[in-house]
N, C-alpha and C positions, 0 to 999 in steps of 0.2 A: 384200766390202761395205765401203764407206767408213765409218770410225769417226767419232764426233762430234769427236774431237780433230783428226783429219785434215781434216774438213770445215771447222772454224773456222780452222785453219792455212791452208787453201787460200784461204779468203775474205780473210784478212789479206794473203796474198801478192798476191791479185788487186787489193785496194785499193792496196797499195804500188806495184804495177806501173802502175795507172791514174795515180797521182800522178807517178810517174817519167816516164811517156810524155808527160805534159803539162807537164813541167818545173816541177812544183809541189813545194815543200819541205814535208815533213810538219809542221814546226813552224809554218808560216804558214797552215795550213788550219784556220780557226776554225769550230767547230760550235756551234750553239745548239739545244738540244733541250728539249722539255717535253711533258707529257701533255695531251691535249685533253679537254674535256668531251664528253659524247656528242653534244650538239647541234653543237659545233664540228667533230666528226669526221664524222658522217653526217647531220646536219640533222634535219628532222622527217620521220619515215618512217611508212608505213602500218602495217607490222608493228611490234610492240613487244617481240618476243622475240629480237632480235639480242643476242649475248653482250655487246656493248659497252653496251647499254641496261639489261641486267640486272646489270651490275657485275662480270661475269666477266672482261672484257678492257678494256684501255685503249688508245687510239690514241696512240702516241708520234710526235711530229713533230719532225724535225730540219731545220735550214736551213743551207745553205752557199752563199754568194755569190748569194743570191736564189733558189736552187733548193731545193725542199722534197722531203723523202723521209719517208714514213710507214711505221710498222710496228705491227701489232697485238701486244700483249704482256700478260701477267699481272703483269709486273714494271716498272711505269712509274717514271721518275725524271727529274730535271732535270739539265742539263749545260751548262756554258759552258767551252769550252777548245779546244785544238788536237787535230787528228786523231792526232798522235803518241802522245798518252796512250791513246787508244782502241786504236791498233795494238799498244801494249805491254801492254794490260790482259788479264786472264784471262777468256776467253770460255767456257771449258769449264765452270767451276764457278760463275761469277757471272752470274746471269740478268739482272741490271740492266745489266752491261757488254754482254751479248749484244744486248739490245734497243736500247741506244744505238748499238752498232756497226752493226746492221742498218739502222736508220733513217738513220744517217750515210752508210753505203754507198749507200743509195738516193738520198740527196741529192747526193752527189758524182758518182755515175754519171749522174744526170739532168743535172747541170750540165756534164758532160764529153761528153754525147751518147751515152752507153752504155746508157741506160735510158729508158723512157717510162712514162707512166701511173703515177706514183709517189704520186699523191694519191687517196685513196679517194672513191668516188662518194657523193653526198649526196641527201637527200630521196627522190625516186622513183627515184633511180639504182639502188639494189639490186634493185628489182623489174624494171627494164629489163634489168639485167645478167643476172638469172636467166633471163629469156626469151631473151636473146641467147645465153646458154650452151646452153640446150636446142636452139635453132635451129642453133647451130654443130655440136653433136653429131649432130643429125638429118641434117645436110648431109654431114658428113665420116666418120661411123662407122655401121656396120650392127651394132648391139649391142642386147641385151635386158637384161642385168644390169649395173648400175652400182653401185660402192661410192663413197660420199661420205665422205672423210676430213676430219673437222671439221664440227661442226654449224653449218650456215649456212642459216637458215630459208627464205629466199626461193628459194635454189637447190634445196633439198630439196623444197619445195612444188611447184616447177616440174617437177622430174624425175619425181616420182611420178605425174604425169599421163600419162607416156608409157613409163616403164620400171619394171622391178622393181628396187627400190633398197634397199641396206643402208647404214646410216650408222654410222660409228665416231667416238668422241670419247674424250678422256682426262680430261675434267672429271667428277668424281664426281657433280656436281649434275645432269648430263645423262644419265649412264649408267643404263640400264634405264627411262628415261622414254620415253613414246610421243610422237613428234614427227611431225606430218603423216602419221600412220598407221604410222610405222616405230618399232620399238623401238631406241633408241640403244644400240649395243653397246660394250663396253670395247675401246678401241683396241689394247690389249696382248693381251688374251685372244683376240680374234677375228682378229687379224692373220694367223696361219697359214692359217686357213680361207678368208679372202677372197682370198688369193693364188690359190687354186684355183677359187673360185666366180666371180669377177668377169670380165666381158668387158672392162670399162673401169674405171679408177680415176680419180676426180676428187678431187684433194688440195689442201687449202688451203696457200697459200704460207707461212702463219703457222707451219707446222711447222718452219721454219728457225730460229725464235726459241728453241725448246727442243731443237733438234737431231734431233727425231724424223723429219725429212725423210730422213735416211739410210736409213730402212726402205723408202723408195719410189724410191730412185735405183738405176738399173741393174738393175731386176728384169724378169722375163719378161713381165709384163703391161704393156699400154699405160697410161701415166700422164699425165694432164693436170693441171698445177698452175694455180691461179687466185689472183688478188688482187694488191694493190699491195705487200704485204710482201716478196715475192720478186723485185721488179722489178730491183734492183741485182745480185742474186746469180744470176739465171737464166742470163745469158750465160756466167758463169764455170762453172756446173754443166752447161751444155749441155742444159737441160730445156725442154720445151714449156710455155709459160705463156700463159694466157688472161686478159685483162682488158679489159672493155668500157666502162670508165669514160670519161666525156667531160670529167672534171675536168682542168684544165691548170694547170701551174705559172705 
């Protein structure tokens, strides 16, 4: 299994190679990043229980040469500087550096044509995404039991209509709470069991920001990742990523 240290080193190497292939010097790549307000991030939504609306997460937005990359994080910060500093920063122990790097990677990958859908959907977008997610699974998979990694209310509400669902999360405020008829389980404690139980695992790409994504790479179960946060890293990691947002840079 890939370690978190190996994961972040691989992502740094990937960023460096992207820049090198496109004849860009690290020192000249200027990144501007900031945390967005909930309305800036996802607009006015029907549901009010999204983690970003309850203060559990913040959307970090980075810009490079007109391209925008976003990442959900619990460790927002502002940054103005070149990419060289991020490439040299500690991603393993410093969660602020990690979130900045992931957002910057998404922006750079978008600008260089290596990523798409790097901006989160807004307003009624999350509800449409949830329906599209369920339709995609219905079309491509013959499954009954799905595990959702990361509490995402609209996706969970959509899935429980058609499947037996378990939801795992690492946020203590969500664990043991009933959401859409499901008890949110501790992502660490329940992990071994769901590997046996699940027919399909649907995992938020935000797991890359804390490194817990390594638990869902190269496992025997089918895993679909979703969301904008993983947009830049998905090609590097060779994972299946779903994102149905219509937002454009």
